[in-house]
C-alpha positions, 0 to 999 in steps of 0.5 A, spaced: 493 880 463 499 883 468 495 881 474 495 873 472 503 874 473 504 878 479 506 875 484 502 879 489 495 876 487 492 870 490 494 864 487 500 866 487 499 867 495 495 862 496 501 857 492 506 860 496 503 857 503 502 851 500 509 850 499 512 853 505 506 848 508 510 842 505 517 845 506 515 846 514 512 838 513 519 836 511 522 841 517 518 837 522 519 829 518 527 830 520 528 834 526 523 829 529 527 823 528 529 822 535 522 822 537 524 825 544 524 832 540 516 832 537 514 837 541 519 842 539 519 841 532 510 841 533 511 848 537 517 851 531 511 850 526 506 853 529 512 860 531 512 860 525 505 859 522 501 864 526 507 870 524 506 868 517 498 868 517 498 876 519 504 876 514 510 877 519 514 871 518 521 871 516 526 867 513 522 859 514 529 856 517 532 862 521 525 861 524 523 855 525 530 853 528 530 859 533 524 857 536 526 849 535 532 852 540 528 856 544 521 851 546 526 845 546 526 843 553 518 846 553 517 842 547 519 835 550 516 837 557 509 838 554 510 832 549 511 827 554 505 830 559 500 828 553 503 822 551 502 819 559 496 822 559 493 819 554 497 813 555 493 813 562 485 815 559 486 810 553 487 803 559 482 807 562 477 808 557 477 801 555 477 798 562 470 803 563 467 800 556 468 793 558 465 794 566 459 798 562 457 795 556 458 788 559 453 787 564 455 792 567 453 797 573 448 804 571 455 807 576 461 804 570 456 807 565 457 814 569 465 814 569 465 811 562 462 818 559 466 821 565 473 819 562 470 821 555 468 827 558 476 828 560 479 825 554 475 831 550 478 836 554 485 833 554 485 833 546 482 840 547 488 841 551 493 838 547 490 842 540 492 849 544 498 848 548 503 848 543 501 854 539 501 858 547 508 855 548 510 858 541 507 865 542 508 865 550 513 865 555 509 862 562 511 856 566 509 848 562 504 847 568 502 854 566 501 853 559 497 847 560 492 850 565 490 856 560 490 851 554 485 848 557 482 854 560 482 857 552 479 851 550 473 851 553 473 858 553 474 860 546 469 854 543 467 857 538 474 856 535 475 850 539 468 846 535 472 847 528 479 846 530 476 839 532 472 838 525 478 839 521 483 835 524 478 830 523 477 831 517 486 831 517 485 826 520 482 822 515 485 825 508 492 822 512 489 816 512 486 815 506 493 817 503 498 814 507 504 813 507 504 819 502 499 824 507 506 824 511 510 829 506 504 834 507 498 832 511 502 835 518 504 842 515 497 844 513 494 842 518 499 847 522 497 852 517 489 852 517 489 851 525 493 857 526 489 861 522 484 859 528 489 860 534 492 867 530 485 870 532 485 867 540 492 868 541 492 875 539 486 878 544 492 876 549 497 879 546 499 886 549 499 892 543 505 894 544 509 888 544 504 884 538 508 881 533 515 883 536 520 876 534 523 877 542 517 876 545 516 870 541 521 868 543 521 870 551 526 875 552 522 881 552 523 881 559 530 882 558 529 888 553 525 891 558 531 891 563 535 893 557 531 900 556 529 901 563 537 901 564 538 905 559 533 910 562 536 911 568 543 911 565 539 918 561 536 920 568 542 920 572 546 923 565 541 930 566 541 930 574 549 930 574 549 935 567 544 940 571 547 939 578 554 941 573 550 947 571 548 949 578 554 950 580 557 954 574 552 959 575 553 959 582 560 961 581 559 966 576 554 970 582 559 970 587 564 972 581 560 978 580 558 980 587 566 979 589 567 985 583 
């Protein structure tokens, strides 16, 4: 009976995650109102959720806001990149479809299916890009390249993610507009379980789950530690030199006596 009301049992942990997803969704809506901040907001959700999956999360708003500020510029650049790519692919697919299936030659059909393949790659790259940004400090182009590479390499995770995304889109459509208040948070939380398994393989073991590493300031910390070690080494050298001088003075005094 006591375990039924234990805050650590499975039911209460599940309800806590549900509440976090709804609150995150609210934060996402508010911080995405300027439109140009959608990328940073989406990244901030993954920053919190990928840590929450391994029970390493901190205060929700503190973690969310810290990631939002840190990844604001790159989040915007990724947002612009995928919007532009999406528009280009949409126009091309529509054009090649009309050419391929309304009296066009075989070449047009081939081009149409090639564009579909590129669109699929763009979608899977989009899936991985923002979780990668939330976890690693890399240039924007490197994040896009790594996201494309990981989406293909880890196909066993990518396929379920696409299915879950499809389910989330369907639920969001049939429950619209009520779904606006929970669907993005639910998607990010569930997908973070898969992304954690993938991205955790690329985390250095000695820096795994460190907050500074997530926010890309690990190099500064490493430089600081190195400077401290050098300072300690210099102190040891000075101390050894002083001891040697004192020992030498004592030997000279004994010889004079």
